[in-house]
C-alpha positions as a Markdown table, in Angstrom:
| # | Residue | x | y | z |
|---|---|---|---|---|
| 1 | Unk | 61.8 | 32.8 | 94.5 |
| 2 | Unk | 58.1 | 32.5 | 94.7 |
| 3 | Unk | 55.9 | 35.6 | 94.7 |
| 4 | Unk | 55.2 | 35.2 | 98.5 |
| 5 | Unk | 57.4 | 33.2 | 100.8 |
| 6 | Unk | 55.7 | 31.0 | 103.4 |
| 7 | Unk | 55.2 | 33.0 | 106.5 |
| 8 | Unk | 54.2 | 32.7 | 110.3 |
| 9 | Unk | 51.9 | 35.4 | 111.5 |
| 10 | Unk | 51.1 | 36.2 | 115.1 |
| 11 | Unk | 49.0 | 39.0 | 116.3 |
| 12 | Unk | 49.4 | 40.5 | 119.8 |
| 13 | Unk | 45.7 | 41.4 | 119.8 |
| 14 | Unk | 42.7 | 41.4 | 117.4 |
| 15 | Unk | 42.6 | 44.0 | 114.5 |
| 16 | Unk | 46.2 | 44.9 | 114.4 |
| 17 | Unk | 47.0 | 48.5 | 113.3 |
| 18 | Unk | 50.8 | 48.0 | 113.0 |
| 19 | Unk | 53.0 | 45.3 | 111.6 |
| 20 | Unk | 56.5 | 44.1 | 112.1 |
| 21 | Unk | 58.1 | 42.0 | 109.3 |
| 22 | Unk | 61.1 | 40.2 | 110.9 |
| 23 | Unk | 63.6 | 38.3 | 108.9 |
| 24 | Unk | 65.6 | 35.4 | 110.2 |
| 25 | Unk | 69.3 | 34.9 | 109.8 |
| 26 | Unk | 71.4 | 32.6 | 107.6 |
| 27 | Unk | 70.4 | 28.9 | 107.9 |
| 28 | Unk | 67.7 | 29.7 | 110.3 |
| 29 | Unk | 63.9 | 29.8 | 109.4 |
| 30 | Unk | 60.6 | 31.7 | 110.3 |
| 31 | Unk | 60.2 | 30.0 | 113.7 |
| 32 | Unk | 63.6 | 31.5 | 114.9 |
| 33 | Unk | 62.3 | 34.7 | 116.5 |
| 34 | Unk | 58.6 | 33.7 | 117.4 |
| 35 | Unk | 59.5 | 33.5 | 121.0 |
| 36 | Unk | 60.7 | 37.2 | 121.0 |
| 37 | Unk | 56.9 | 38.3 | 121.0 |
| 38 | Unk | 56.0 | 37.4 | 124.6 |
| 39 | Unk | 59.5 | 38.8 | 125.7 |
| 40 | Unk | 58.7 | 42.2 | 124.4 |
| 41 | Unk | 55.7 | 42.4 | 126.7 |
| 42 | Unk | 53.5 | 44.7 | 124.3 |
| 43 | Unk | 50.1 | 43.8 | 125.9 |
| 44 | Unk | 49.6 | 47.4 | 126.8 |
| 45 | Unk | 50.6 | 48.7 | 123.2 |
| 46 | Unk | 48.4 | 48.9 | 120.2 |
| 47 | Unk | 47.9 | 45.6 | 118.5 |
| 48 | Unk | 50.7 | 44.4 | 116.3 |
| 49 | Unk | 50.9 | 41.7 | 113.5 |
| 50 | Unk | 54.3 | 40.0 | 113.5 |
| 51 | Unk | 55.2 | 38.5 | 110.2 |
| 52 | Unk | 58.0 | 36.1 | 110.0 |
| 53 | Unk | 58.8 | 35.2 | 106.4 |
| 54 | Unk | 61.0 | 32.2 | 105.3 |
| 55 | Unk | 63.9 | 32.8 | 103.0 |
| 56 | Unk | 64.4 | 30.6 | 100.1 |
| 57 | Unk | 66.6 | 27.6 | 100.2 |
| 58 | Unk | 69.6 | 28.2 | 98.2 |
| 59 | Unk | 73.2 | 27.1 | 97.7 |
| 60 | Unk | 75.5 | 29.3 | 99.7 |
| 61 | Unk | 78.9 | 29.5 | 98.1 |
| 62 | Unk | 80.9 | 30.5 | 101.2 |
| 63 | Unk | 79.6 | 27.5 | 103.0 |
| 64 | Unk | 80.8 | 25.0 | 100.4 |
| 65 | Unk | 77.6 | 25.3 | 98.6 |
| 66 | Unk | 75.6 | 23.8 | 101.3 |
| 67 | Unk | 71.8 | 24.5 | 100.7 |
| 68 | Unk | 70.2 | 26.4 | 103.4 |
| 69 | Unk | 67.6 | 29.2 | 103.9 |
| 70 | Unk | 69.3 | 32.6 | 102.8 |
| 71 | Unk | 68.2 | 35.9 | 101.7 |
| 72 | Unk | 71.1 | 36.0 | 99.3 |
| 73 | Unk | 74.3 | 34.0 | 98.4 |
| 74 | Unk | 77.5 | 34.9 | 100.3 |
| 75 | Unk | 80.5 | 34.4 | 97.9 |
| 76 | Unk | 83.2 | 34.8 | 100.4 |
| 77 | Unk | 83.5 | 35.4 | 104.2 |
| 78 | Unk | 87.1 | 36.9 | 103.8 |
| 79 | Unk | 87.8 | 40.4 | 105.1 |
| 80 | Unk | 85.7 | 42.7 | 106.8 |
| 81 | Unk | 83.7 | 43.5 | 103.6 |
| 82 | Unk | 82.4 | 40.0 | 102.7 |
| 83 | Unk | 81.4 | 39.5 | 98.9 |
| 84 | Unk | 77.8 | 38.9 | 98.4 |
| 85 | Unk | 75.3 | 38.2 | 95.5 |
| 86 | Unk | 73.8 | 41.7 | 94.8 |
| 87 | Unk | 71.2 | 40.1 | 92.4 |
| 88 | Unk | 70.0 | 38.0 | 95.2 |
| 89 | Unk | 69.8 | 40.8 | 97.5 |
| 90 | Unk | 67.5 | 42.8 | 94.9 |
| 91 | Unk | 65.4 | 39.6 | 94.6 |
| 92 | Unk | 65.0 | 39.6 | 98.3 |
| 93 | Unk | 64.3 | 43.2 | 98.5 |
| 94 | Unk | 61.4 | 42.6 | 95.9 |
| 95 | Unk | 60.1 | 39.9 | 98.1 |
| 96 | Unk | 60.1 | 42.1 | 101.1 |
| 97 | Unk | 58.2 | 44.8 | 99.3 |
| 98 | Unk | 55.5 | 42.3 | 98.3 |
| 99 | Unk | 55.1 | 41.5 | 102.0 |
| 100 | Unk | 54.7 | 45.2 | 102.7 |
| 101 | Unk | 52.1 | 45.6 | 99.9 |
| 102 | Unk | 50.3 | 42.6 | 101.4 |
| 103 | Unk | 50.0 | 44.3 | 104.8 |
| 104 | Unk | 48.9 | 47.5 | 102.9 |
| 105 | Unk | 46.2 | 45.4 | 101.2 |
| 106 | Unk | 44.9 | 44.3 | 104.7 |
| 107 | Unk | 44.5 | 47.8 | 106.1 |
| 108 | Unk | 48.1 | 48.5 | 107.6 |
| 109 | Unk | 49.8 | 51.5 | 105.8 |
| 110 | Unk | 53.5 | 51.4 | 105.3 |
| 111 | Unk | 54.2 | 54.2 | 107.8 |
| 112 | Unk | 52.8 | 51.7 | 110.6 |
| 113 | Unk | 55.1 | 49.0 | 109.3 |
| 114 | Unk | 58.4 | 48.1 | 110.8 |
| 115 | Unk | 61.1 | 46.1 | 109.1 |
| 116 | Unk | 63.3 | 44.0 | 111.3 |
| 117 | Unk | 65.9 | 41.4 | 111.1 |
| 118 | Unk | 68.7 | 39.3 | 112.7 |
| 119 | Unk | 72.1 | 38.7 | 111.1 |
| 120 | Unk | 71.6 | 38.3 | 107.4 |
| 121 | Unk | 67.8 | 39.3 | 108.2 |
| 122 | Unk | 69.3 | 42.5 | 109.5 |
| 123 | Unk | 71.3 | 43.1 | 106.3 |
| 124 | Unk | 68.1 | 42.8 | 104.4 |
| 125 | Unk | 66.5 | 45.4 | 106.8 |
| 126 | Unk | 69.1 | 48.0 | 106.1 |
| 127 | Unk | 68.8 | 47.3 | 102.3 |
| 128 | Unk | 65.3 | 47.0 | 101.8 |
| 129 | Unk | 64.4 | 49.7 | 104.4 |
| 130 | Unk | 66.8 | 52.5 | 103.3 |
| 131 | Unk | 65.7 | 51.8 | 99.6 |
| 132 | Unk | 62.0 | 51.5 | 100.0 |
| 133 | Unk | 60.1 | 54.3 | 98.2 |
| 134 | Unk | 57.6 | 55.0 | 101.0 |
| 135 | Unk | 58.2 | 55.9 | 104.6 |
| 136 | Unk | 58.3 | 53.0 | 107.0 |
| 137 | Unk | 57.6 | 53.1 | 110.7 |
| 138 | Unk | 61.1 | 52.1 | 111.7 |
| 139 | Unk | 64.0 | 49.5 | 111.1 |
| 140 | Unk | 65.2 | 47.1 | 113.6 |
| 141 | Unk | 68.6 | 45.6 | 113.0 |
| 142 | Unk | 69.8 | 42.9 | 115.4 |
| 143 | Unk | 73.5 | 41.8 | 114.8 |
| 144 | Unk | 73.2 | 42.9 | 111.2 |
| 145 | Unk | 75.4 | 44.8 | 108.6 |
| 146 | Unk | 75.2 | 46.6 | 105.4 |
| 147 | Unk | 75.9 | 43.9 | 102.7 |
| 148 | Unk | 76.3 | 46.3 | 99.8 |
| 149 | Unk | 76.6 | 50.1 | 100.5 |
| 150 | Unk | 76.9 | 50.9 | 96.9 |
| 151 | Unk | 73.6 | 49.1 | 96.2 |
| 152 | Unk | 71.9 | 51.0 | 98.9 |
| 153 | Unk | 73.4 | 54.4 | 97.7 |
| 154 | Unk | 72.2 | 53.7 | 94.1 |
| 155 | Unk | 68.6 | 53.4 | 95.3 |
| 156 | Unk | 68.7 | 55.2 | 98.7 |
| 157 | Unk | 65.1 | 56.6 | 99.4 |
| 158 | Unk | 64.8 | 60.0 | 100.8 |
| 159 | Unk | 61.4 | 58.9 | 102.2 |
| 160 | Unk | 63.3 | 56.8 | 104.7 |
| 161 | Unk | 66.1 | 59.3 | 105.6 |
| 162 | Unk | 64.2 | 60.2 | 108.8 |
| 163 | Unk | 63.0 | 56.7 | 109.6 |
| 164 | Unk | 64.2 | 55.7 | 113.1 |
| 165 | Unk | 66.8 | 52.8 | 113.3 |
| 166 | Unk | 67.3 | 50.6 | 116.3 |
| 167 | Unk | 70.6 | 48.7 | 115.8 |
| 168 | Unk | 72.3 | 46.4 | 118.3 |
| 169 | Unk | 75.4 | 44.2 | 118.1 |
| 170 | Unk | 77.5 | 41.9 | 120.4 |
| 171 | Unk | 81.0 | 43.1 | 121.2 |
| 172 | Unk | 82.0 | 39.4 | 121.2 |
| 173 | Unk | 80.3 | 38.4 | 117.9 |
| 174 | Unk | 82.6 | 36.1 | 115.9 |
| 175 | Unk | 80.1 | 35.5 | 113.1 |
| 176 | Unk | 79.6 | 39.1 | 112.1 |
| 177 | Unk | 82.3 | 41.1 | 113.8 |
| 178 | Unk | 81.3 | 44.2 | 115.7 |
| 179 | Unk | 83.2 | 46.3 | 113.2 |
| 180 | Unk | 80.5 | 45.1 | 110.5 |
| 181 | Unk | 77.7 | 46.5 | 112.7 |
| 182 | Unk | 79.7 | 49.7 | 113.5 |
| 183 | Unk | 80.3 | 50.3 | 109.8 |
| 184 | Unk | 76.7 | 49.9 | 108.9 |
| 185 | Unk | 75.8 | 52.3 | 111.7 |
| 186 | Unk | 78.1 | 54.8 | 110.5 |
| 187 | Unk | 77.0 | 54.5 | 107.0 |
| 188 | Unk | 73.3 | 55.1 | 108.1 |
| 189 | Unk | 74.4 | 58.1 | 110.2 |
| 190 | Unk | 76.3 | 59.6 | 107.3 |
| 191 | Unk | 73.3 | 59.4 | 105.1 |
| 192 | Unk | 71.4 | 61.4 | 107.8 |
| 193 | Unk | 69.4 | 58.6 | 109.4 |
| 194 | Unk | 68.7 | 58.5 | 113.1 |
| 195 | Unk | 70.2 | 55.5 | 114.7 |
| 196 | Unk | 69.9 | 54.4 | 118.3 |
| 197 | Unk | 73.0 | 52.0 | 118.7 |
| 198 | Unk | 73.5 | 49.5 | 121.3 |
| 199 | Unk | 76.4 | 47.2 | 122.0 |
| 200 | Unk | 76.3 | 44.3 | 124.4 |
| 201 | Unk | 79.0 | 41.8 | 125.7 |
| 202 | Unk | 77.4 | 38.9 | 123.9 |
| 203 | Unk | 78.3 | 36.6 | 120.9 |
| 204 | Unk | 76.1 | 36.4 | 117.7 |
| 205 | Unk | 72.8 | 36.3 | 119.6 |
| 206 | Unk | 70.4 | 38.4 | 121.4 |
| 207 | Unk | 70.3 | 39.2 | 125.2 |
| 208 | Unk | 67.8 | 40.3 | 127.8 |
| 209 | Unk | 69.2 | 43.9 | 128.0 |
| 210 | Unk | 68.8 | 44.1 | 124.3 |
| 211 | Unk | 65.3 | 42.9 | 124.3 |
| 212 | Unk | 64.4 | 45.4 | 127.1 |
| 213 | Unk | 65.9 | 48.2 | 125.1 |
| 214 | Unk | 64.0 | 47.1 | 122.0 |
| 215 | Unk | 60.7 | 46.8 | 124.0 |
| 216 | Unk | 61.1 | 50.5 | 125.1 |
| 217 | Unk | 62.0 | 51.8 | 121.7 |
| 218 | Unk | 59.3 | 50.0 | 120.0 |
| 219 | Unk | 56.7 | 50.7 | 122.6 |
| 220 | Unk | 57.5 | 54.5 | 122.3 |
| 221 | Unk | 56.9 | 54.5 | 118.6 |
| 222 | Unk | 53.8 | 52.4 | 118.7 |
| 223 | Unk | 52.3 | 54.8 | 121.3 |
| 224 | Unk | 53.4 | 57.9 | 119.4 |
| 225 | Unk | 51.8 | 56.8 | 116.3 |
| 226 | Unk | 48.5 | 55.5 | 117.7 |
């Protein structure tokens, strides 16, 4: 991986005082959730810089070695606990940490930075967020899961035990079954983390009700910290 992945940045207003780093899913790219910004309707909220990084292009073992953008290699899709490349996860955690530090250098402190992600990006949100040494503003996990609970447990950061988590999943998700999302939720709750959980009758995607719930959750936290 390069030191800094290519990113798309969009600011809701000049001089942002908050940042949201949003990671795409397996095989997608940084453009995937750019359209989410106007749907969140944050015009009355403090200015936010949305940062959409690109994962590197790697061969994904479970997809017959097909090269695609991925935050880590998936070795097998079999079973409820899929096998993943933990070294790759740690590399991506380091990349995310550099993205946080880049926002710090531009005047946005870590406690005003949200990590967010969809699918594999949500998996990275759980992992990078719960192991980050400094307190984050919040974690947003859309149709995600915890790819390696033991890896998170080994480096769990007490600084983010009280960091609010918004987690949502589709009950008809046939890519990452609901059980994976529920298991990650229960893992975070068992660690003492506050999780706001939502389940919607949708496949591996997002829906309007989910976006509205996220808008309210995010808006409350932006207002409280401003």
